[in-house]
C-alpha positions as a Markdown table, in Angstrom:
| # | Residue | x | y | z |
|---|---|---|---|---|
| 1 | Unk | -18.7 | -41.2 | 5.9 |
| 2 | Unk | -15.5 | -41.9 | 7.8 |
| 3 | Unk | -15.5 | -40.4 | 11.1 |
| 4 | Unk | -13.5 | -37.4 | 11.2 |
| 5 | Unk | -9.6 | -37.3 | 12.6 |
| 6 | Unk | -9.9 | -36.6 | 16.4 |
| 7 | Unk | -8.0 | -36.1 | 19.7 |
| 8 | Unk | -8.0 | -39.3 | 20.4 |
| 9 | Unk | -6.1 | -40.4 | 17.2 |
| 10 | Unk | -3.9 | -37.5 | 17.0 |
| 11 | Unk | -2.7 | -38.4 | 20.9 |
| 12 | Unk | -2.0 | -42.1 | 19.8 |
| 13 | Unk | -0.1 | -41.3 | 17.2 |
| 14 | Unk | 2.4 | -38.6 | 19.2 |
| 15 | Unk | 2.3 | -41.6 | 21.7 |
| 16 | Unk | 3.0 | -44.2 | 19.5 |
| 17 | Unk | 6.0 | -42.2 | 17.7 |
| 18 | Unk | 7.5 | -41.7 | 21.4 |
| 19 | Unk | 6.9 | -45.3 | 23.3 |
| 20 | Unk | 9.1 | -48.4 | 22.9 |
| 21 | Unk | 8.9 | -51.4 | 24.2 |
| 22 | Unk | 10.2 | -51.8 | 27.7 |
| 23 | Unk | 9.1 | -48.6 | 28.4 |
| 24 | Unk | 7.5 | -47.4 | 31.6 |
| 25 | Unk | 4.0 | -45.7 | 31.3 |
| 26 | Unk | 1.4 | -44.0 | 33.5 |
| 27 | Unk | -2.2 | -43.6 | 32.6 |
| 28 | Unk | -3.0 | -41.0 | 34.9 |
| 29 | Unk | -6.8 | -41.1 | 33.9 |
| 30 | Unk | -7.8 | -44.6 | 33.4 |
| 31 | Unk | -11.4 | -44.4 | 32.6 |
| 32 | Unk | -12.7 | -47.5 | 30.7 |
| 33 | Unk | -9.0 | -48.6 | 30.3 |
| 34 | Unk | -8.8 | -48.0 | 26.6 |
| 35 | Unk | -6.1 | -45.9 | 26.9 |
| 36 | Unk | -4.0 | -48.6 | 29.7 |
| 37 | Unk | -4.0 | -51.8 | 27.2 |
| 38 | Unk | -2.9 | -49.2 | 24.4 |
| 39 | Unk | -0.5 | -48.2 | 26.2 |
| 40 | Unk | 0.4 | -52.2 | 27.1 |
| 41 | Unk | 0.3 | -52.7 | 23.4 |
| 42 | Unk | 3.3 | -50.4 | 23.2 |
| 43 | Unk | 5.6 | -51.6 | 26.3 |
| 44 | Unk | 5.1 | -55.5 | 25.2 |
| 45 | Unk | 5.7 | -57.7 | 28.6 |
| 46 | Unk | 9.2 | -56.0 | 29.0 |
| 47 | Unk | 7.9 | -52.8 | 30.1 |
| 48 | Unk | 5.3 | -51.7 | 32.7 |
| 49 | Unk | 1.9 | -49.6 | 33.0 |
| 50 | Unk | 0.4 | -48.2 | 36.2 |
| 51 | Unk | -2.8 | -46.3 | 35.6 |
| 52 | Unk | -5.3 | -44.5 | 38.1 |
| 53 | Unk | -8.4 | -43.3 | 39.0 |
| 54 | Unk | -10.5 | -42.2 | 42.0 |
| 55 | Unk | -13.5 | -44.2 | 40.5 |
| 56 | Unk | -14.4 | -47.4 | 41.5 |
| 57 | Unk | -16.2 | -48.2 | 38.5 |
| 58 | Unk | -13.6 | -46.7 | 36.3 |
| 59 | Unk | -11.1 | -49.2 | 38.1 |
| 60 | Unk | -13.2 | -52.1 | 37.7 |
| 61 | Unk | -13.6 | -51.4 | 34.0 |
| 62 | Unk | -9.7 | -51.0 | 33.6 |
| 63 | Unk | -9.0 | -53.7 | 35.3 |
| 64 | Unk | -11.6 | -56.2 | 33.4 |
| 65 | Unk | -10.2 | -54.7 | 30.2 |
| 66 | Unk | -6.2 | -55.6 | 30.9 |
| 67 | Unk | -7.4 | -58.6 | 32.2 |
| 68 | Unk | -9.2 | -59.8 | 29.2 |
| 69 | Unk | -6.5 | -58.3 | 26.9 |
| 70 | Unk | -3.8 | -60.2 | 28.9 |
| 71 | Unk | -2.2 | -57.5 | 30.2 |
| 72 | Unk | -2.2 | -58.1 | 33.6 |
| 73 | Unk | 1.2 | -59.1 | 34.2 |
| 74 | Unk | 2.9 | -56.0 | 33.1 |
| 75 | Unk | -0.3 | -53.4 | 33.8 |
| 76 | Unk | -2.2 | -53.0 | 37.1 |
| 77 | Unk | -4.7 | -49.8 | 38.0 |
| 78 | Unk | -4.6 | -47.9 | 41.3 |
| 79 | Unk | -7.8 | -46.4 | 43.1 |
| 80 | Unk | -6.2 | -43.4 | 43.7 |
| 81 | Unk | -5.7 | -39.9 | 42.8 |
| 82 | Unk | -3.5 | -39.0 | 39.8 |
| 83 | Unk | -2.3 | -36.1 | 42.0 |
| 84 | Unk | -0.4 | -39.0 | 44.2 |
| 85 | Unk | 1.3 | -40.6 | 41.1 |
| 86 | Unk | 4.7 | -39.9 | 42.7 |
| 87 | Unk | 3.8 | -42.0 | 45.4 |
| 88 | Unk | 4.2 | -44.7 | 42.9 |
| 89 | Unk | 7.0 | -44.2 | 40.8 |
| 90 | Unk | 10.6 | -42.6 | 41.3 |
| 91 | Unk | 11.6 | -39.1 | 40.0 |
| 92 | Unk | 12.8 | -39.4 | 35.9 |
| 93 | Unk | 12.0 | -43.0 | 35.7 |
| 94 | Unk | 8.7 | -42.9 | 33.2 |
| 95 | Unk | 8.5 | -42.6 | 29.8 |
| 96 | Unk | 4.9 | -41.4 | 29.0 |
| 97 | Unk | 2.1 | -40.3 | 30.8 |
| 98 | Unk | -1.3 | -39.8 | 29.3 |
| 99 | Unk | -4.1 | -38.1 | 31.0 |
| 100 | Unk | -7.8 | -37.5 | 29.7 |
| 101 | Unk | -9.4 | -34.7 | 31.7 |
| 102 | Unk | -13.1 | -34.5 | 32.3 |
| 103 | Unk | -15.4 | -37.4 | 32.7 |
| 104 | Unk | -15.5 | -41.1 | 32.9 |
| 105 | Unk | -17.3 | -42.2 | 29.4 |
| 106 | Unk | -20.4 | -43.3 | 29.7 |
| 107 | Unk | -20.5 | -41.9 | 33.5 |
| 108 | Unk | -22.0 | -39.8 | 35.3 |
| 109 | Unk | -20.7 | -35.8 | 33.9 |
| 110 | Unk | -21.0 | -34.2 | 37.5 |
| 111 | Unk | -18.1 | -36.6 | 38.8 |
| 112 | Unk | -15.1 | -35.0 | 36.6 |
| 113 | Unk | -11.7 | -34.0 | 37.1 |
| 114 | Unk | -11.1 | -30.5 | 38.8 |
| 115 | Unk | -8.4 | -28.0 | 38.2 |
| 116 | Unk | -6.4 | -28.3 | 41.3 |
| 117 | Unk | -5.7 | -32.0 | 41.4 |
| 118 | Unk | -5.3 | -32.1 | 37.7 |
| 119 | Unk | -2.7 | -29.4 | 38.0 |
| 120 | Unk | -1.1 | -31.2 | 41.0 |
| 121 | Unk | -1.2 | -34.7 | 39.1 |
| 122 | Unk | 0.8 | -32.6 | 36.0 |
| 123 | Unk | 3.1 | -30.8 | 38.2 |
| 124 | Unk | 3.8 | -34.5 | 39.8 |
| 125 | Unk | 4.1 | -36.0 | 36.4 |
| 126 | Unk | 6.8 | -33.5 | 35.1 |
| 127 | Unk | 8.9 | -34.7 | 37.8 |
| 128 | Unk | 8.7 | -38.4 | 37.0 |
| 129 | Unk | 9.4 | -38.0 | 33.4 |
| 130 | Unk | 13.0 | -39.2 | 32.2 |
| 131 | Unk | 14.8 | -37.2 | 29.8 |
| 132 | Unk | 12.9 | -37.2 | 26.4 |
| 133 | Unk | 9.9 | -38.4 | 28.4 |
| 134 | Unk | 6.6 | -37.2 | 27.1 |
| 135 | Unk | 2.9 | -36.1 | 28.3 |
| 136 | Unk | -0.1 | -36.4 | 26.2 |
| 137 | Unk | -3.4 | -34.7 | 27.6 |
| 138 | Unk | -6.9 | -34.5 | 26.1 |
| 139 | Unk | -9.0 | -32.0 | 28.1 |
| 140 | Unk | -12.5 | -32.9 | 27.4 |
| 141 | Unk | -14.9 | -29.9 | 28.4 |
| 142 | Unk | -18.1 | -28.4 | 27.6 |
| 143 | Unk | -22.0 | -28.8 | 28.4 |
| 144 | Unk | -22.1 | -28.4 | 32.5 |
| 145 | Unk | -18.6 | -28.9 | 33.5 |
| 146 | Unk | -15.0 | -28.3 | 32.4 |
| 147 | Unk | -15.0 | -24.9 | 31.4 |
| 148 | Unk | -13.0 | -23.9 | 34.5 |
| 149 | Unk | -10.6 | -26.6 | 34.2 |
| 150 | Unk | -10.3 | -26.1 | 30.9 |
| 151 | Unk | -8.9 | -22.6 | 31.2 |
| 152 | Unk | -7.0 | -23.3 | 34.4 |
| 153 | Unk | -4.9 | -25.9 | 32.9 |
| 154 | Unk | -4.1 | -23.6 | 29.8 |
| 155 | Unk | -3.4 | -20.9 | 32.0 |
| 156 | Unk | -0.8 | -23.0 | 33.8 |
| 157 | Unk | 0.5 | -25.0 | 31.0 |
| 158 | Unk | 2.0 | -21.5 | 29.7 |
| 159 | Unk | 3.8 | -21.3 | 33.3 |
| 160 | Unk | 5.9 | -24.5 | 32.9 |
| 161 | Unk | 9.8 | -23.9 | 32.1 |
| 162 | Unk | 10.2 | -23.6 | 28.3 |
| 163 | Unk | 14.2 | -24.2 | 28.7 |
| 164 | Unk | 13.2 | -27.7 | 30.2 |
| 165 | Unk | 9.8 | -28.7 | 28.4 |
| 166 | Unk | 8.3 | -28.0 | 25.1 |
| 167 | Unk | 4.6 | -27.4 | 25.4 |
| 168 | Unk | 2.3 | -27.8 | 22.4 |
| 169 | Unk | -1.4 | -27.0 | 22.5 |
| 170 | Unk | -3.6 | -28.2 | 19.3 |
| 171 | Unk | -6.9 | -26.7 | 18.5 |
| 172 | Unk | -9.4 | -28.2 | 16.2 |
| 173 | Unk | -10.4 | -24.8 | 15.0 |
| 174 | Unk | -13.0 | -25.9 | 12.2 |
| 175 | Unk | -14.8 | -27.9 | 14.4 |
| 176 | Unk | -18.4 | -27.2 | 16.1 |
| 177 | Unk | -19.2 | -27.1 | 19.6 |
| 178 | Unk | -16.4 | -28.1 | 22.2 |
| 179 | Unk | -13.9 | -30.2 | 20.4 |
| 180 | Unk | -11.3 | -31.7 | 22.8 |
| 181 | Unk | -8.2 | -30.3 | 23.0 |
| 182 | Unk | -4.7 | -32.2 | 22.7 |
| 183 | Unk | -1.9 | -31.2 | 24.5 |
| 184 | Unk | 1.8 | -32.7 | 23.9 |
| 185 | Unk | 4.9 | -31.9 | 26.6 |
| 186 | Unk | 8.4 | -33.1 | 25.8 |
| 187 | Unk | 10.9 | -33.1 | 28.5 |
| 188 | Unk | 14.0 | -31.8 | 26.9 |
| 189 | Unk | 16.5 | -32.3 | 29.2 |
């Protein structure tokens, strides 16, 4: 039996439909580096990918994958909070920003993203996006962590200016347990 279509596949299709060679993308939550190299495959050698993570293990994993996939010339990872991304990019310069909120895949679930820094990072990202730039968020929640962050993120997303951004929250309503929530933002102006 094939694996059901999930949040990551939906997010990747959205991103693929908006990111072109030469683009500048940010992977705000590098994790194991999979989205970093996915973005690198889309932007190519004429583009640029910048990834962030606060966990040294995640930065090392991402750096290794970047090197393994031959992307080190145009993709790099920084040991810093995604809330600080505006220190690394100019306003209106980014084509796409990707977030996966939750915990490091295969890592300690007690170490996870927090609403305060996640909302600050989204706010910073909104200023960095070019007109028609996009942001993809996947909100992983459940178990002992994540419900408070999920609720705070969803409440925050409702406050984003509808005249400047389109925000779409998807829900896998027929999936059991706590399926991740894909969220997509498009800068309208």
